[in-house]
VOMITOR-186421 format. One record per residue (C-alpha): residue number from 1; x, y, z. Coordinates in nm, 2 decimals. Example, Ala and Ser with C-alpha at 12.3 -4.5 7.8 and 13.67 -1.06 7.14 Angstrom:
<nodes>
(1 (1.23 -0.45 0.78))
(2 (1.37 -0.11 0.71))
</nodes>
This chain:
<nodes>
(1 (-1.66 0.59 0.29))
(2 (-1.38 0.84 0.29))
(3 (-1.31 1.03 -0.02))
(4 (-0.95 1.16 -0.03))
(5 (-0.93 1.26 -0.40))
(6 (-0.84 1.09 -0.72))
(7 (-0.98 1.04 -1.07))
(8 (-1.30 0.86 -0.94))
(9 (-1.44 1.17 -0.78))
(10 (-1.38 1.40 -1.07))
(11 (-1.59 1.54 -1.35))
(12 (-1.52 1.72 -1.68))
(13 (-1.57 2.10 -1.68))
(14 (-1.68 2.31 -1.98))
(15 (-1.32 2.33 -2.10))
(16 (-1.28 1.95 -2.09))
(17 (-1.05 1.95 -1.78))
(18 (-1.09 1.71 -1.49))
(19 (-1.21 1.89 -1.18))
(20 (-1.31 1.75 -0.84))
(21 (-1.69 1.76 -0.78))
(22 (-1.88 1.80 -0.46))
(23 (-1.86 1.44 -0.34))
(24 (-2.18 1.49 -0.13))
(25 (-2.35 1.46 -0.47))
(26 (-2.23 1.11 -0.52))
(27 (-2.59 0.98 -0.52))
(28 (-2.66 1.18 -0.83))
(29 (-2.39 0.98 -1.01))
(30 (-2.45 0.65 -0.84))
(31 (-2.82 0.59 -0.77))
(32 (-2.74 0.22 -0.72))
(33 (-2.62 0.31 -0.37))
(34 (-2.98 0.35 -0.26))
(35 (-3.02 -0.03 -0.31))
(36 (-2.74 -0.13 -0.08))
(37 (-2.86 -0.30 0.24))
(38 (-2.67 -0.08 0.49))
(39 (-2.63 0.27 0.61))
(40 (-2.35 0.46 0.44))
(41 (-2.17 0.76 0.59))
(42 (-1.96 0.97 0.35))
(43 (-1.67 1.19 0.45))
(44 (-1.52 1.40 0.18))
(45 (-1.18 1.55 0.28))
(46 (-1.12 1.91 0.19))
(47 (-0.94 1.99 -0.02))
(48 (-0.93 1.66 -0.23))
(49 (-0.57 1.58 -0.32))
(50 (-0.41 1.42 -0.62))
(51 (-0.25 1.10 -0.50))
(52 (0.09 1.22 -0.63))
(53 (0.08 1.47 -0.34))
(54 (0.01 1.22 -0.07))
(55 (0.25 1.23 0.23))
(56 (0.29 1.03 0.56))
(57 (0.10 1.31 0.73))
(58 (-0.20 1.22 0.52))
(59 (-0.16 0.85 0.62))
(60 (-0.17 0.94 0.99))
(61 (-0.47 1.17 0.93))
(62 (-0.66 0.89 0.76))
(63 (-0.57 0.63 1.02))
(64 (-0.69 0.86 1.30))
(65 (-1.01 0.93 1.11))
(66 (-1.08 0.55 1.09))
(67 (-1.00 0.52 1.47))
(68 (-1.24 0.81 1.54))
(69 (-1.53 0.63 1.36))
(70 (-1.42 0.27 1.43))
(71 (-1.67 0.18 1.70))
(72 (-1.97 0.32 1.51))
(73 (-1.90 0.16 1.17))
(74 (-1.86 -0.20 1.04))
(75 (-1.62 -0.12 0.76))
(76 (-1.44 0.15 0.56))
(77 (-1.39 0.23 0.20))
(78 (-1.12 0.48 0.11))
(79 (-1.14 0.64 -0.24))
(80 (-0.79 0.73 -0.35))
(81 (-0.60 0.81 -0.66))
(82 (-0.43 0.51 -0.82))
(83 (-0.07 0.65 -0.85))
(84 (0.02 0.60 -0.48))
(85 (-0.26 0.38 -0.37))
(86 (-0.03 0.09 -0.30))
(87 (0.19 0.31 -0.07))
(88 (-0.12 0.43 0.12))
(89 (-0.27 0.09 0.16))
(90 (0.07 -0.05 0.28))
(91 (0.11 0.24 0.53))
(92 (-0.24 0.20 0.68))
(93 (-0.19 -0.18 0.71))
(94 (0.10 -0.10 0.95))
(95 (-0.06 0.20 1.12))
(96 (-0.39 0.02 1.20))
(97 (-0.25 -0.22 1.47))
(98 (-0.52 -0.45 1.60))
(99 (-0.75 -0.39 1.30))
(100 (-1.05 -0.63 1.30))
(101 (-1.27 -0.46 1.03))
(102 (-1.23 -0.42 0.66))
(103 (-1.05 -0.12 0.52))
(104 (-1.08 -0.13 0.14))
(105 (-0.90 0.11 -0.09))
(106 (-1.04 0.17 -0.44))
(107 (-1.04 0.42 -0.72))
(108 (-1.08 0.44 -1.09))
(109 (-0.89 0.49 -1.42))
(110 (-1.18 0.70 -1.55))
(111 (-1.40 0.96 -1.37))
(112 (-1.74 0.84 -1.23))
(113 (-1.93 1.05 -1.48))
(114 (-1.76 0.90 -1.79))
(115 (-1.97 0.67 -2.00))
(116 (-1.72 0.38 -1.99))
(117 (-1.60 0.44 -1.64))
(118 (-1.47 0.16 -1.41))
(119 (-1.56 0.37 -1.11))
(120 (-1.91 0.23 -1.05))
(121 (-1.81 -0.13 -1.03))
(122 (-1.50 -0.07 -0.83))
(123 (-1.69 0.15 -0.57))
(124 (-2.00 -0.06 -0.54))
(125 (-1.81 -0.39 -0.50))
(126 (-1.56 -0.23 -0.25))
(127 (-1.86 -0.13 -0.04))
(128 (-2.01 -0.48 -0.06))
(129 (-1.68 -0.63 0.05))
(130 (-1.64 -0.38 0.34))
(131 (-1.99 -0.48 0.46))
(132 (-1.96 -0.85 0.40))
(133 (-2.01 -1.08 0.70))
(134 (-2.00 -1.46 0.76))
(135 (-2.28 -1.67 0.90))
(136 (-2.21 -1.56 1.26))
(137 (-2.17 -1.19 1.17))
(138 (-1.80 -1.16 1.16))
(139 (-1.63 -0.95 0.88))
(140 (-1.51 -1.16 0.59))
(141 (-1.20 -0.95 0.52))
(142 (-1.07 -0.79 0.84))
(143 (-0.76 -0.63 0.69))
(144 (-0.64 -0.34 0.46))
(145 (-0.70 -0.43 0.10))
(146 (-0.72 -0.28 -0.25))
(147 (-1.02 -0.37 -0.47))
(148 (-0.97 -0.30 -0.84))
(149 (-1.10 -0.45 -1.16))
(150 (-1.27 -0.76 -1.01))
(151 (-0.97 -0.85 -0.78))
(152 (-0.94 -0.79 -0.40))
(153 (-0.57 -0.77 -0.31))
(154 (-0.39 -0.75 0.02))
(155 (-0.30 -0.38 0.04))
(156 (0.06 -0.43 0.13))
(157 (0.12 -0.68 -0.15))
(158 (-0.02 -0.48 -0.44))
(159 (0.16 -0.27 -0.70))
(160 (0.03 -0.04 -0.97))
(161 (0.13 -0.20 -1.30))
(162 (-0.09 -0.02 -1.56))
(163 (-0.16 0.34 -1.64))
(164 (-0.40 0.30 -1.93))
(165 (-0.58 -0.04 -1.87))
(166 (-0.85 -0.10 -1.61))
(167 (-0.66 -0.38 -1.44))
(168 (-0.42 -0.13 -1.28))
(169 (-0.31 -0.34 -0.98))
(170 (-0.15 -0.67 -0.94))
(171 (0.00 -0.88 -0.66))
(172 (0.26 -1.12 -0.80))
(173 (0.38 -1.28 -0.48))
(174 (0.04 -1.33 -0.30))
(175 (-0.29 -1.45 -0.46))
(176 (-0.60 -1.24 -0.47))
(177 (-0.81 -1.25 -0.15))
(178 (-1.13 -1.26 -0.35))
(179 (-1.24 -1.23 -0.71))
(180 (-1.57 -1.07 -0.82))
(181 (-1.77 -1.21 -1.11))
(182 (-2.14 -1.30 -1.09))
(183 (-2.07 -1.35 -0.72))
(184 (-1.78 -1.25 -0.50))
(185 (-1.57 -1.56 -0.44))
(186 (-1.37 -1.51 -0.12))
(187 (-1.06 -1.72 -0.03))
(188 (-1.07 -1.75 0.35))
(189 (-0.74 -1.94 0.37))
(190 (-0.56 -1.63 0.23))
(191 (-0.73 -1.37 0.44))
(192 (-0.61 -1.26 0.78))
(193 (-0.84 -1.44 1.03))
(194 (-1.09 -1.24 1.23))
(195 (-1.00 -1.21 1.60))
(196 (-1.27 -1.07 1.84))
(197 (-1.18 -0.84 2.12))
(198 (-0.89 -0.67 1.95))
(199 (-0.82 -0.30 2.03))
(200 (-0.74 -0.07 1.75))
(201 (-0.42 0.13 1.81))
(202 (-0.27 0.40 1.59))
(203 (0.10 0.46 1.61))
(204 (0.13 0.84 1.64))
(205 (0.44 0.89 1.43))
(206 (0.60 0.78 1.10))
(207 (0.97 0.86 1.03))
(208 (1.01 0.96 0.67))
(209 (1.39 0.96 0.67))
(210 (1.39 0.68 0.42))
(211 (1.53 0.67 0.06))
(212 (1.52 0.43 -0.23))
(213 (1.84 0.34 -0.42))
(214 (1.76 0.15 -0.74))
(215 (2.05 -0.02 -0.91))
(216 (2.12 0.00 -1.28))
(217 (2.43 -0.06 -1.49))
(218 (2.64 0.25 -1.48))
(219 (2.53 0.37 -1.14))
(220 (2.82 0.59 -1.03))
(221 (3.00 0.62 -0.70))
(222 (2.93 0.99 -0.66))
(223 (2.55 0.92 -0.69))
(224 (2.56 0.64 -0.43))
(225 (2.77 0.83 -0.19))
(226 (2.55 1.14 -0.22))
(227 (2.24 0.95 -0.13))
(228 (2.40 0.75 0.15))
(229 (2.54 1.07 0.30))
(230 (2.21 1.25 0.30))
(231 (2.18 1.44 0.63))
(232 (1.96 1.26 0.88))
(233 (1.89 0.96 0.66))
(234 (1.81 0.65 0.86))
(235 (1.72 0.37 0.61))
(236 (1.76 0.28 0.25))
(237 (1.55 0.04 0.04))
(238 (1.81 -0.11 -0.20))
(239 (1.64 -0.22 -0.52))
(240 (1.86 -0.50 -0.64))
(241 (1.86 -0.72 -0.95))
(242 (1.69 -1.06 -0.96))
(243 (1.71 -1.25 -0.63))
(244 (1.89 -0.97 -0.45))
(245 (2.20 -0.93 -0.65))
(246 (2.43 -0.62 -0.67))
(247 (2.77 -0.53 -0.82))
(248 (3.06 -0.68 -0.64))
(249 (3.27 -0.37 -0.73))
(250 (3.49 -0.28 -0.44))
(251 (3.38 0.08 -0.40))
(252 (3.01 -0.02 -0.40))
(253 (3.05 -0.28 -0.13))
(254 (3.27 -0.04 0.07))
(255 (3.01 0.24 0.05))
(256 (2.72 0.02 0.17))
(257 (2.93 -0.14 0.44))
(258 (3.04 0.20 0.57))
(259 (2.69 0.33 0.58))
(260 (2.57 0.02 0.78))
(261 (2.86 0.07 1.02))
(262 (2.74 0.43 1.07))
(263 (2.39 0.31 1.17))
(264 (2.20 0.32 0.83))
(265 (1.95 0.03 0.78))
(266 (1.98 -0.11 0.43))
(267 (1.68 -0.33 0.32))
(268 (1.73 -0.55 0.01))
(269 (1.42 -0.56 -0.22))
(270 (1.42 -0.71 -0.57))
(271 (1.34 -0.50 -0.88))
(272 (1.15 -0.79 -1.01))
(273 (0.77 -0.80 -0.97))
(274 (0.77 -1.16 -0.88))
(275 (1.01 -1.39 -0.69))
(276 (1.21 -1.30 -0.38))
(277 (1.55 -1.19 -0.24))
(278 (1.77 -1.48 -0.14))
(279 (2.10 -1.33 -0.02))
(280 (2.38 -1.57 -0.08))
(281 (2.23 -1.77 -0.36))
(282 (2.48 -1.60 -0.59))
(283 (2.82 -1.45 -0.52))
(284 (2.67 -1.12 -0.63))
(285 (2.45 -1.12 -0.32))
(286 (2.67 -1.30 -0.07))
(287 (2.87 -0.98 -0.01))
(288 (2.55 -0.80 0.09))
(289 (2.47 -1.06 0.34))
(290 (2.82 -1.05 0.48))
(291 (2.82 -0.67 0.54))
(292 (2.48 -0.67 0.71))
(293 (2.22 -0.58 0.44))
(294 (1.88 -0.70 0.56))
(295 (1.68 -0.93 0.32))
(296 (1.33 -0.81 0.23))
(297 (1.23 -1.16 0.10))
(298 (0.93 -1.10 -0.13))
(299 (0.82 -0.76 0.00))
(300 (0.73 -0.49 -0.25))
(301 (0.91 -0.16 -0.26))
(302 (0.59 0.02 -0.15))
(303 (0.55 -0.20 0.16))
(304 (0.93 -0.18 0.23))
(305 (0.93 0.20 0.24))
(306 (0.62 0.23 0.46))
(307 (0.73 -0.05 0.69))
(308 (1.06 0.12 0.75))
(309 (0.88 0.45 0.82))
(310 (0.65 0.27 1.07))
(311 (0.93 0.08 1.25))
(312 (1.16 0.38 1.26))
(313 (0.87 0.58 1.40))
(314 (0.81 0.32 1.67))
(315 (1.18 0.30 1.76))
(316 (1.18 -0.08 1.72))
(317 (1.36 -0.23 1.41))
(318 (1.36 -0.58 1.54))
(319 (1.07 -0.68 1.31))
(320 (1.22 -0.56 0.99))
(321 (1.29 -0.90 0.84))
(322 (0.98 -1.07 0.97))
(323 (0.62 -1.03 0.86))
(324 (0.40 -0.82 1.08))
(325 (0.09 -0.76 0.86))
(326 (0.13 -1.03 0.60))
(327 (0.35 -0.81 0.39))
(328 (0.62 -1.07 0.32))
(329 (0.66 -1.45 0.32))
(330 (0.97 -1.60 0.49))
</nodes>
């Protein structure tokens, strides 16, 4: 179990402020862990960070930490703040090439010491999932996931959708991999199959020269041009309307077309939680197809951003419009 920070591992001080506590003391707050039928190693990263401060450097650090302990452990649970958890889970799904063991992200909306906390159930069930094996001893969920509020979601399909309710994460375009009630009901047909003999490889670099341009009525030419002309920028996630639609105004099309001719990758992702980009369905997306905008199909913005960082870091963009970790459906 790797504690990176977040609400789960905090407690209230005398002034009523949330402060990180010594995570080595987790057994004081969760005596139930003594009843789990496996050996648990705990690594608490110092200093713990608020997930709003997470960067690609952290993702590389965590991926390499998993690689360091990969052969000696059967599964991993990463405790993480909720705000950027979907980005981190997406990033690690790409970085952990050849993964054949569970990596389960979880966290909480309330600290573990609170009376009504969701932390206990989220953490204990995440640990159970990370240790779960089939009849012949193979891991049931050999991929990067998020477990939250009774649902196990593919990590690169999840989005944070709630800031005040316990059901903070949802996956509109891909069903839950498992649901936890009295028992944990797994859905093997939806889970990446286990493949023995795979070698875990960690890509050493992510390229963060990526930006997000979200469309809205009234978006001005100076704003668009300013972003597209950002020094060193290599890729843009274009958050469009509906099924991938954008203004057909001449200046907008010209700006995007010129950026693509100059080598910028433009990746079309819908602002909608559900559905998918279908460039050419309407006239308001046909022009994007014609000028070379790449379709993101049903990928989330979180997965699109991290996939671009991963592919730009590898120097190979040929896989941008095809699924490489189950992050999109063609």
